[in-house]
N, C-alpha and C positions, 0 to 999 in steps of 0.2 A: 501594609496588610494585605494577603492574598484575597483577590475575588475571582468566585467561577462564575461565570452567567453564561444558564444553559441556552443555546440556539433555538429560535422558533424552528425547529428540524427535530428528525427522527434519531439524530446523533450530532455530538459537538458540542462546543464550549468553549468559550474565550476567558481566558486566563489571564488577569490585571495585577498589577500591584507588586512585580516580583521583576528583578533586573537580572537575567540569566547572565550578565558578563561577570556577575560577583558570584562567589561560592554562595550553596544553596545552603540555609538551615536546614536541620531535621526536621524541622514540624513543618517547612515548606514543601519540603520534598513529598513527606508524605500526605500533605494536602492535595498536592500536584498527583501522586500516583495513584490516590484515590478517585478523583477526578478524572480522572485517564480511563481507569477500571469502570467506573459510571457514566462516562459519556464516551470513550472508545476516541474519538478524534479532537485535540486542542490546539486551541490558536494560540498566541501569546504577540501579541502585536506591539511595533515599536520597540524592536530589541536590537543592539548595537555590538552583533557577535562577529569575532574574527574564528578562523576556521579553526582551533586549538580551542576556543569557546565551543564550537559545536560538537566536539568531541566529548569535552570534560562533561557537558549538560546529556550529551546520549550515555558516555557510563554511567550517569545516575541511575538508567535507569534497564541497566544491562551491558554485558561486553559488547563492544561494535561489531556486527558479524559482518561475513563476508558478501562481497558482489560479484558474482563468479563470472557474469558476461559483462560488466560494465568497468572498464579504465578508469583509475584514480585520476583525478586533476594534478596537474603539474603540481611537484613539491608538496603534496599531502596523499598519502595512501590510502587514508581510509575515507577519505569522499569522493563522491561522483557529482559530475555535473550533469543536471538536466538542462541542456541548453539549444536553443534554437534562435537561426539569424534571422535578421530581419527580412533576407532575399530568399530565405529558403520558401520552397512552395509543394513540397511533399508533403507526405504523412503527417499527421502529430504521432511524437514517440507517446505510446501508450496507453493508446486511447478505446481500450476495450476494456471491462472490467478484469479486476484481479486480484489477488491477494498476494503480496512481493515474494519470491521465490518460494513460491508452494511446494514445487517440485523439487526442494531440498527434503534429505533426509532431517533434519531440523530445520522447519521454517524459522525465518525472523520475526520475533515479538510486535518489533515495531518498526515504525520507518520515520525520520525527521526530513521535512525539507525545510530550509532559510532561503525566502527570498529576497536574491540580489539585485534580479533589473526585471521590474515587473511593471506589464503595458497598461495603462490606463484605462481599456475594457479588454475585455476574452480572457483564455487563459484559465478558466475555472475548473478546479478538482472536484469532482464527484464522487462522496461516499455513501456506499448504502450500506445499512445496519442490519448484520448476518441476523443476529438475537433476533431482532422483530421479524426477520424475513419466515425464520422458524416458526416464533409462537403465531402468527398470523397465517401459518400455511393450512389449507386445509386438511382437516384429519384424513381423508384417502389418500393424500398426496403424500403425507406425513407417512402414511405405512408403505409405498413406494420407495422411500429413500433412505428410511432413517435407519436401515442396516445394512447400505451399500458402501462398498470400499472405493475410491477413486483412483484411478493411476491421473498422475499429473506427470508433464513434460515440458521441456524448453523448447522441444527442439522446433518447435513453430515458429518460433522469435529468435532463437540464436545459434542453429545450427548453419552449416555452409550451404542450405537452402531456404534459410527463415527469411522471418519477413526484414529482421534487420540487419542480414548480409549484405556485402557492400552494391552488389548488383541489382537490391531489391531497395535498397534506401541511401539517399543522399540527404549529410548533413552534418552539422555540429555535435553530435553526440558519437560518445567514443565507446565502441563495443569490443568484446574479445569473443569473437565467434570461432566457435569450435565445435567440433562431432559429442564433444564431452555435452551439450544439451540435448542430447537423444536419450539420454539415460531417461530412464521411469521410477518412479517414487509413490510409493502408495498412502494412502490417509481415510481417515472416514469420511463419508460425505457429511453427516452431522457427528458433532461430537462436543463434548462440555467443554467451556473456556479451561484451559489448565489452573488458572488463579480464581477466578472467580466459580466456577462449575456450570454454569450458563450455558444451556445449548445453544449449539448458531449451526448456518450453514458453514463448510470453508470449501473455498478454492472458486476461483472463475476462469480465466481464460486459458491458463496452464493446467485446466482439467481435461484429458481426452479421450478419455475411456472409462468402463466400469469394470473393475476384473469379477472374473468369470462369468460375462456376459456375453450373450451374441451380440455380434457388432452393432447389427442396425437396432437391436432393441435398446442397444449402449447409447446410441447416438440421439435415437426419440427421446429419450428419457433424460440427455442430458441439454437437448434443446430446452426442452419444458421447465429443465430447473434454469436454464438462465435468463429466461425470458421473465421467469418469477422472483429471482434475484435482484434483478434492476428496474423492479416495478417501482414507481413515482413515491408510493406512500414509503418507500421506505430510505429516500435519499435526500442526503444534506449537499446544497452545492454549496461549495465554498469559493470563497472572491478573496485572491490574494491583495496584500500591500506589501509595500516594500519594508522591509526589517520585520517582516513577520516570522514566526517559526512555527510550522506546525508539527505535530506528533501524533500519530496514529496507529491503532493497535490492527496488526493486520491477523489477528486471530478472531477480531470481531467484525470488520468492515472488511468489504471491496470499494476498491476506487479505481478510476481512469479518468486521464487528460481530454481537456475539450480545446478546443481553437479559439476561432473570432477576435485573434489577434496578428492578423496579416498583414505583412510590412513593418512590423515590429520588434523589437529583440526578447529574449526572455530568458531569465536565466536562473537556476537555484542549485544549490548546492545539496548533496543528499547523503544519511548515512542509514545504516540498517542496525538495530539491533539484533543481538542474539538471543535465542529462547533458552531456557534451560531442557538439554538433552533428556533430564528424568522425565518431562513431560511425554515420551515420545516412544 
């Protein structure tokens, strides 16, 4: 029987009593999806999954999404690796608050990560509940942000001059660096969740401008927003275990990576789940 145990945190739940290596019954899938909507981040411990299992599980929640700037692993075009070797000393990949691929016209609804090689210490992933961040925002701040439109772009990360271009980043991660990353897309800063209707803040580090606003004022407001989004009272610190699958809702949370495992290898397999274009 599936059990859903809420984390002692602003978001997140631990899901037990289910074997994801076997097909899911309809009732079990419904319970998991409800938990996903309720808690935004789900952790499934002790799951022995191969790559085909990962694809099957992701497809319970929607079509597999595109990873435009991450190359797939050898032998499987739908899965990317989040990989850091033991001897790497440079920047940690994805170490700032973001919602995966928010620069796309239709950003992914969710992301799945599966722990393959997990150090005993460090490598936690932080999640920030953006529904709670909106609910707790002071009224005068809500007035400043509620009707703004954000401009999103991957140029700072994946363009030829970006943070992950070869001249700026050395490591095991495999990127598709391209000028396509400089394209810009707009989304409301505050928007209702397309499935639950619950309002939240949408966008993290890919949010580069505010549409129709003078540049200096836009930068000032974006700095204010970023400081608010990552406040401690909105954050769940997730500690990984080997063979753990984590599924989160990109429409509800921001996330970022942390270090603390210097001298140790870390490997996770990653898939995104495409959202319904009708929502956009």
